[in-house]
C-alpha positions as CSV (number, residue, x, y, z in Angstrom):
1,M,-15.1,-13.2,168.7
2,R,-15.9,-15.2,165.7
3,F,-19.5,-17.0,167.3
4,C,-20.4,-13.5,168.0
5,I,-20.8,-12.7,164.4
6,T,-22.1,-16.2,164.0
7,I,-25.0,-15.2,165.9
8,I,-25.6,-10.7,164.4
9,I,-25.3,-12.5,161.4
10,T,-28.1,-15.6,162.0
11,A,-30.3,-12.3,163.9
12,L,-30.3,-10.0,161.2
13,L,-30.5,-13.0,158.9
14,F,-33.7,-14.0,160.8
15,S,-34.9,-10.4,161.3
16,V,-34.8,-10.3,157.0
17,N,-36.8,-13.6,156.7
18,L,-39.1,-11.8,158.9
19,T,-40.1,-9.2,157.8
20,F,-40.4,-10.8,154.4
21,A,-43.1,-13.3,155.4
22,Q,-44.5,-10.4,156.6
23,N,-44.6,-8.1,153.6
24,N,-44.9,-11.6,151.4
25,N,-48.2,-12.0,153.7
26,D,-49.4,-8.1,153.3
27,D,-49.0,-8.5,149.4
28,Y,-51.6,-11.6,149.5
29,R,-53.6,-9.7,151.6
30,Q,-54.0,-6.9,149.2
31,Q,-54.1,-8.8,146.9
32,A,-57.4,-10.6,148.0
33,I,-58.9,-7.6,148.6
34,E,-58.6,-6.2,145.3
35,I,-59.9,-10.3,144.0
36,L,-62.8,-9.3,146.3
37,E,-63.7,-5.9,145.0
38,S,-64.1,-7.4,141.6
39,V,-66.8,-10.3,142.4
40,P,-69.5,-10.9,145.2
41,L,-68.0,-12.9,147.6
42,F,-71.1,-14.7,149.3
43,D,-71.0,-16.2,152.8
44,G,-73.4,-19.4,152.7
45,H,-75.1,-18.6,156.4
46,N,-75.4,-15.9,158.6
47,D,-77.4,-15.9,161.5
48,V,-77.9,-12.0,162.6
49,P,-81.4,-12.8,162.7
50,W,-81.3,-14.9,165.0
51,Q,-79.3,-13.2,167.4
52,Y,-81.8,-10.2,167.4
53,R,-84.7,-12.4,168.2
54,N,-82.6,-13.2,171.8
55,R,-80.5,-10.8,172.6
56,V,-83.4,-7.5,171.7
57,G,-86.2,-9.3,170.9
58,Y,-85.5,-7.6,166.8
59,K,-85.6,-4.1,167.7
60,F,-83.0,-1.7,166.1
61,S,-84.2,1.1,168.7
62,E,-82.3,-1.1,171.1
63,L,-79.1,-2.4,169.1
64,D,-77.6,-0.6,166.2
65,F,-76.2,-3.0,163.4
66,Y,-73.9,-0.2,162.9
67,E,-71.9,-1.6,166.3
68,T,-72.0,-4.6,168.1
69,T,-69.0,-5.5,169.6
70,Q,-69.3,-4.1,172.5
71,L,-72.0,-5.9,173.5
72,D,-72.0,-9.3,176.0
73,P,-70.6,-11.5,173.9
74,P,-69.8,-9.3,170.8
75,M,-71.6,-9.6,168.0
76,H,-69.6,-11.6,165.2
77,T,-71.0,-9.6,162.6
78,D,-72.3,-5.7,162.0
79,I,-72.0,-3.1,159.1
80,P,-68.4,-1.8,159.2
81,R,-66.9,-5.3,159.5
82,L,-69.3,-6.5,156.9
83,R,-67.6,-3.9,154.6
84,E,-64.0,-4.8,155.7
85,G,-64.5,-7.9,154.7
86,R,-65.8,-7.3,151.6
87,V,-69.1,-9.1,152.1
88,G,-70.4,-8.6,148.9
89,A,-74.1,-11.3,149.3
90,Q,-75.1,-12.7,152.3
91,W,-77.3,-15.5,152.7
92,W,-79.3,-14.7,156.2
93,S,-80.3,-17.3,157.6
94,V,-83.6,-17.9,159.6
95,Y,-83.6,-19.9,161.9
96,V,-85.9,-21.3,164.4
97,N,-85.3,-24.3,167.2
98,A,-86.5,-28.0,165.2
99,N,-88.2,-28.5,168.5
100,I,-90.7,-26.5,168.8
101,P,-94.4,-27.6,167.6
102,E,-94.0,-26.8,164.0
103,S,-97.6,-24.7,163.9
104,E,-95.6,-22.1,165.6
105,A,-92.1,-22.7,163.8
106,V,-94.0,-21.0,161.1
107,K,-95.1,-18.0,162.6
108,R,-91.4,-17.5,164.7
109,T,-90.3,-17.9,160.7
110,L,-92.3,-15.5,159.3
111,E,-90.7,-12.9,162.1
112,Q,-87.5,-13.7,160.8
113,V,-88.0,-13.3,157.6
114,D,-90.2,-9.6,158.9
115,F,-86.3,-9.1,160.2
116,V,-83.9,-9.3,156.9
117,H,-87.0,-7.4,155.3
118,R,-86.6,-4.8,158.3
119,L,-83.0,-4.6,157.9
120,V,-83.0,-3.9,154.2
121,E,-84.8,-1.4,155.0
122,K,-83.6,0.2,158.0
123,Y,-79.5,-0.2,156.2
124,P,-80.7,0.9,152.2
125,D,-77.2,2.9,151.9
126,H,-75.5,-1.0,152.9
127,F,-78.2,-4.0,152.0
128,E,-80.8,-4.5,149.5
129,L,-82.2,-8.1,149.2
130,A,-81.8,-10.2,146.1
131,L,-84.3,-12.7,144.8
132,T,-82.3,-13.5,141.6
133,A,-78.3,-14.1,140.4
134,D,-79.1,-11.2,138.5
135,D,-79.9,-9.2,141.5
136,V,-76.9,-10.4,143.4
137,E,-74.3,-8.7,140.6
138,R,-76.7,-5.6,140.3
139,I,-76.2,-4.6,144.1
140,F,-73.1,-5.4,144.4
141,E,-71.7,-3.4,141.3
142,D,-74.4,-0.6,142.8
143,G,-72.3,-0.9,146.0
144,K,-74.3,-2.7,148.2
145,I,-74.6,-6.2,149.8
146,A,-77.1,-8.5,148.3
147,S,-79.3,-9.9,151.0
148,L,-80.9,-12.9,150.3
149,I,-82.7,-15.1,152.5
150,G,-82.5,-18.8,152.8
151,M,-85.1,-21.0,155.8
152,E,-82.8,-23.3,158.0
153,G,-85.2,-26.1,158.3
154,G,-88.2,-28.2,156.3
155,H,-90.0,-27.8,160.0
156,S,-90.7,-24.6,159.0
157,I,-93.1,-25.5,156.5
158,N,-94.7,-27.7,158.8
159,N,-96.2,-30.9,156.0
160,S,-97.0,-28.1,153.6
161,L,-96.1,-27.8,150.2
162,A,-98.1,-24.5,150.0
163,V,-96.1,-23.0,153.3
164,L,-93.3,-23.5,151.1
165,R,-94.5,-22.0,148.3
166,M,-96.0,-19.1,150.7
167,F,-92.0,-18.7,152.3
168,Y,-90.7,-18.5,148.4
169,Q,-93.1,-15.6,147.6
170,L,-91.1,-13.7,150.4
171,G,-87.9,-13.7,149.3
172,A,-87.0,-17.6,150.6
173,R,-84.1,-18.6,148.2
174,Y,-83.2,-21.6,149.6
175,M,-84.4,-24.6,152.2
176,T,-82.2,-27.2,154.5
177,I,-83.6,-29.5,154.1
178,T,-83.9,-30.6,158.6
179,H,-82.4,-29.3,160.8
180,N,-80.9,-31.3,163.7
181,R,-84.6,-33.0,164.5
182,T,-86.1,-36.3,161.7
183,L,-88.7,-34.6,160.1
184,D,-91.9,-36.8,159.3
185,W,-90.4,-36.9,155.9
186,A,-86.5,-36.3,156.2
187,D,-83.8,-37.8,158.0
188,A,-81.5,-35.5,160.0
189,A,-77.8,-35.6,160.9
190,G,-78.6,-35.0,164.3
191,D,-81.0,-36.8,165.1
192,D,-82.0,-41.1,165.0
193,P,-83.1,-41.5,160.7
194,Q,-86.8,-42.8,160.8
195,H,-86.4,-43.0,157.2
196,D,-83.4,-43.9,155.3
197,G,-83.7,-41.0,153.9
198,L,-86.2,-39.0,152.3
199,T,-90.2,-40.1,151.8
200,E,-92.1,-40.0,149.1
201,F,-93.3,-36.7,150.4
202,G,-89.8,-35.6,151.0
203,E,-89.2,-36.0,147.3
204,E,-92.4,-34.3,146.2
205,V,-90.9,-31.2,148.6
206,I,-87.8,-31.4,146.5
207,R,-89.8,-30.8,143.1
208,E,-91.7,-28.9,144.3
209,M,-88.5,-26.4,145.6
210,N,-87.1,-27.3,142.7
211,R,-90.4,-25.9,140.1
212,L,-89.9,-22.7,142.4
213,G,-86.0,-22.1,142.4
214,M,-85.3,-22.5,145.8
215,L,-82.3,-24.0,146.5
216,V,-81.9,-27.1,148.3
217,D,-79.6,-27.1,151.0
218,L,-78.3,-30.6,152.7
219,S,-75.9,-29.4,155.4
220,H,-77.9,-31.2,158.5
221,T,-79.3,-34.1,156.7
222,T,-77.8,-37.5,156.7
223,P,-75.6,-39.3,154.1
224,A,-79.1,-41.0,152.7
225,T,-81.2,-37.9,152.5
226,M,-78.1,-36.0,150.7
227,K,-78.1,-39.0,148.3
228,D,-81.8,-39.2,148.1
229,A,-82.0,-35.2,147.8
230,I,-79.6,-35.5,144.9
231,R,-81.2,-37.9,142.4
232,V,-84.2,-36.1,143.0
233,S,-83.6,-32.9,142.3
234,E,-83.4,-32.0,138.7
235,A,-81.7,-28.4,140.2
236,P,-77.7,-27.8,141.3
237,V,-77.8,-28.7,145.5
238,M,-75.5,-26.9,147.7
239,F,-74.5,-27.3,151.4
240,S,-74.6,-23.9,153.0
241,H,-71.9,-24.6,155.8
242,S,-70.3,-28.5,155.7
243,N,-66.9,-29.1,155.5
244,A,-65.4,-32.8,154.1
245,R,-66.0,-35.6,156.1
246,A,-62.4,-37.4,155.1
247,L,-60.6,-34.8,156.7
248,T,-63.5,-34.2,160.5
249,G,-65.5,-37.4,161.1
250,H,-68.4,-35.0,162.4
251,P,-71.7,-36.1,161.1
252,R,-72.5,-32.7,159.6
253,N,-69.9,-33.2,157.2
254,V,-70.0,-34.4,153.8
255,P,-68.9,-38.0,152.6
256,D,-66.7,-38.5,150.0
257,D,-69.4,-40.4,147.7
258,V,-72.0,-37.0,148.0
259,L,-69.0,-35.0,147.4
260,Q,-68.6,-36.7,144.1
261,M,-72.6,-37.2,143.7
262,T,-72.7,-33.2,144.2
263,R,-70.0,-33.0,141.3
264,D,-72.2,-34.5,139.1
265,N,-74.9,-32.7,140.1
266,N,-72.8,-29.2,139.4
267,G,-74.0,-28.3,143.3
268,I,-71.7,-26.7,145.8
269,V,-70.1,-26.8,149.4
270,M,-69.4,-24.1,151.1
271,V,-67.2,-24.7,153.8
272,T,-68.2,-23.4,157.3
273,F,-65.9,-22.3,160.3
274,V,-67.7,-24.6,163.0
275,E,-64.8,-25.9,165.0
276,T,-66.0,-29.3,165.5
277,F,-66.4,-29.8,162.4
278,T,-62.7,-27.8,160.9
279,S,-60.5,-29.7,163.6
280,E,-60.6,-33.6,163.6
281,E,-58.7,-32.7,167.8
282,R,-61.3,-30.8,168.7
283,R,-64.0,-33.0,167.9
284,R,-62.4,-35.7,169.7
285,F,-61.9,-33.4,172.9
286,F,-65.4,-33.2,173.2
287,S,-66.5,-36.5,172.2
288,E,-64.4,-37.2,175.1
289,R,-65.6,-35.4,177.0
290,A,-69.2,-35.9,176.6
291,A,-68.2,-40.1,177.3
292,Y,-66.5,-38.5,180.8
293,Q,-69.9,-36.7,181.6
294,R,-72.3,-39.8,181.2
295,E,-69.2,-41.2,183.1
296,M,-69.8,-39.3,186.1
297,E,-73.8,-38.8,185.5
298,Y,-73.9,-42.6,185.9
299,L,-71.9,-42.6,189.0
300,Y,-73.8,-40.2,191.0
301,P,-77.4,-40.4,189.6
302,G,-79.5,-37.5,190.9
303,E,-76.6,-35.8,192.7
304,P,-76.1,-32.9,189.7
305,D,-73.4,-30.7,192.2
306,S,-71.6,-34.4,192.1
307,V,-71.1,-34.2,188.7
308,S,-70.3,-30.4,188.2
309,H,-67.9,-30.6,190.3
310,Y,-66.3,-33.2,188.6
311,M,-66.6,-31.9,185.3
312,S,-64.7,-28.6,186.6
313,Q,-62.1,-31.1,187.3
314,W,-62.2,-32.2,184.2
315,D,-61.5,-28.8,182.1
316,E,-58.7,-27.5,184.6
317,I,-56.9,-29.3,183.6
318,R,-57.8,-30.0,180.1
319,E,-57.5,-27.3,177.3
320,A,-59.7,-27.9,174.5
321,P,-57.8,-27.7,170.7
322,K,-58.9,-24.8,168.7
323,S,-59.4,-24.7,165.2
324,T,-57.7,-22.3,162.6
325,L,-58.2,-20.6,159.8
326,E,-55.3,-23.3,158.0
327,Q,-57.3,-25.9,158.6
328,V,-60.8,-24.4,157.2
329,V,-58.1,-24.0,153.6
330,D,-57.2,-27.4,154.3
331,H,-61.0,-28.5,153.9
332,I,-61.1,-26.2,150.5
333,D,-57.7,-28.3,149.6
334,Y,-59.0,-31.4,150.3
335,I,-62.9,-30.8,148.3
336,R,-60.7,-29.4,145.3
337,D,-58.3,-32.4,145.0
338,Q,-62.0,-34.9,145.3
339,I,-64.1,-32.8,142.9
340,G,-62.5,-29.7,141.7
341,V,-62.9,-26.0,142.5
342,N,-66.1,-25.2,140.6
343,H,-68.0,-26.6,143.6
344,I,-66.7,-24.4,146.5
345,G,-68.0,-21.5,148.4
346,I,-67.6,-19.9,151.7
347,G,-70.4,-20.8,154.7
348,G,-68.8,-19.4,158.6
349,D,-71.5,-19.6,160.0
350,Y,-71.2,-16.6,162.1
351,D,-73.2,-15.5,165.3
352,G,-74.4,-19.3,164.8
353,I,-71.6,-20.5,166.5
354,P,-70.2,-19.7,170.4
355,T,-66.5,-19.8,169.2
356,L,-64.6,-19.4,165.8
357,P,-61.0,-20.5,164.4
358,L,-57.7,-18.8,165.0
359,G,-57.7,-15.7,162.5
360,L,-61.7,-15.5,161.3
361,E,-62.8,-13.9,164.5
362,D,-65.7,-12.5,162.8
363,V,-66.7,-11.5,159.5
364,S,-63.9,-8.7,158.0
365,T,-61.6,-11.9,158.6
366,Y,-62.7,-12.8,154.8
367,P,-59.7,-11.0,153.2
368,D,-57.1,-13.0,155.4
369,L,-58.8,-16.3,154.0
370,F,-58.7,-15.5,150.7
371,A,-54.6,-14.4,150.8
372,E,-54.1,-17.6,152.3
373,L,-55.3,-19.1,149.8
374,L,-53.0,-17.5,147.1
375,R,-50.3,-18.0,149.7
376,R,-51.6,-21.8,148.5
377,G,-51.2,-21.7,144.7
378,Y,-54.6,-20.7,144.3
379,S,-55.2,-18.7,140.4
380,E,-57.3,-15.6,141.0
381,D,-59.8,-17.0,138.9
382,E,-60.2,-19.6,141.3
383,L,-60.4,-17.1,144.3
384,R,-63.5,-15.7,142.3
385,Q,-65.1,-18.7,141.6
386,I,-65.1,-19.7,145.0
387,A,-65.9,-16.0,146.4
388,G,-69.0,-15.8,144.1
389,L,-68.7,-16.9,140.7
390,N,-69.6,-20.5,142.1
391,M,-72.8,-19.9,143.5
392,L,-73.6,-17.3,140.8
393,R,-73.4,-20.5,138.4
394,V,-75.9,-22.6,141.2
395,M,-78.4,-19.9,141.5
396,R,-79.0,-19.3,138.0
397,D,-79.2,-23.0,136.9
398,A,-82.0,-23.4,139.3
399,E,-83.5,-20.2,137.7
400,E,-83.2,-22.0,134.3
401,V,-84.7,-25.3,135.8
402,S,-87.5,-23.5,138.1
403,R,-88.6,-22.0,133.8
404,Q,-88.4,-24.9,132.1
405,L,-90.8,-27.0,134.9
406,R,-93.0,-24.1,135.5
407,A,-93.8,-24.2,131.9
408,E,-94.1,-27.9,132.1
409,R,-96.5,-28.6,135.3
410,E,-98.8,-26.6,137.9
411,P,-98.0,-26.5,142.0
412,S,-97.8,-29.4,143.5
413,E,-101.2,-30.7,145.2
414,V,-99.4,-33.1,147.2
415,L,-100.7,-33.6,150.9
416,I,-98.8,-35.4,153.2
417,D,-102.0,-37.5,154.2
418,D,-101.8,-38.6,150.5
419,F,-99.5,-41.5,151.2
420,D,-99.8,-43.9,153.8
């Protein structure tokens, strides 16, 4: 009898604890929502323009942005879920493949920019183009999502500062210095380095971006490029979608010494949800898989069916570890401990990646991320900084640097051919 009573009491206590934990989590989520309704939540990187290009050739008539969950595969982003996630300011990525001829990249990037302009015109009750920090705050106060344009890769300017200036005139307010290919003037993390960072022309690109007021985005670059750009830049830099390399050793993440430089530069690291940037276990899993595939290709040259057979066997007995929302917050914790909460933002990379961490499956989940930060002891003021105030500061600092530099010098007339 005493044993049965003990079991009953234990079960009741477990139920009470479970209910308390659930209520506590609900309280954190509601608190997070209230915070995100008080400050514009910036997302540093979303690839909806690329999705529209690949799926329907940019045709809104064939894909309504009010509903994208019924697609195969579903998108991560649409208007109802942006609203549910309390996104207040979205950097839309205007990305094109870095391996196409650069003259073609200019045209295709223009098509991406055109899509963003058409997006805000198509859905004026929800979006408005933002060019300044003041624009972002005004648009947010009007109940809309401030839409900003970020270029993903310097290949899109085709080695031309004139093209850079024209993209600025069309609304681009950051440019990722490289994507996954090393350029004539900058080394990329996804390619073999050729310049030990930036060339002299690459440094001039940074200076002209400062003069324009276009933010320098260092995601996708090598540490040497990161360091050169921070050394040259007179304005704060950003990482639109990168994590801490000390936690996950992916080359797209930020090393500790660069984190310190970013703090000194007053810049920002926008923590991303890319799974192999978030989970070291997942990164190593795919490293082992790639090594096994290379071994099979070596053992069975010219026999793709055999390679496919053995890779299928490998996949059948192994399951890739998943990253989690909690691991994303681990990266936020780490960067905070290294350089302070003033230099952290969020850059999800929704619709630019095939899979996402558990708990962050689409843009509606941002309140869950901020609820976890509250659970770990972050203050409401710290959450407002991470959500939007840090990014607004970076934008305003870059705008002030631009005002000063425009008063001091004319547009750069430097050509890449001026350098040997």
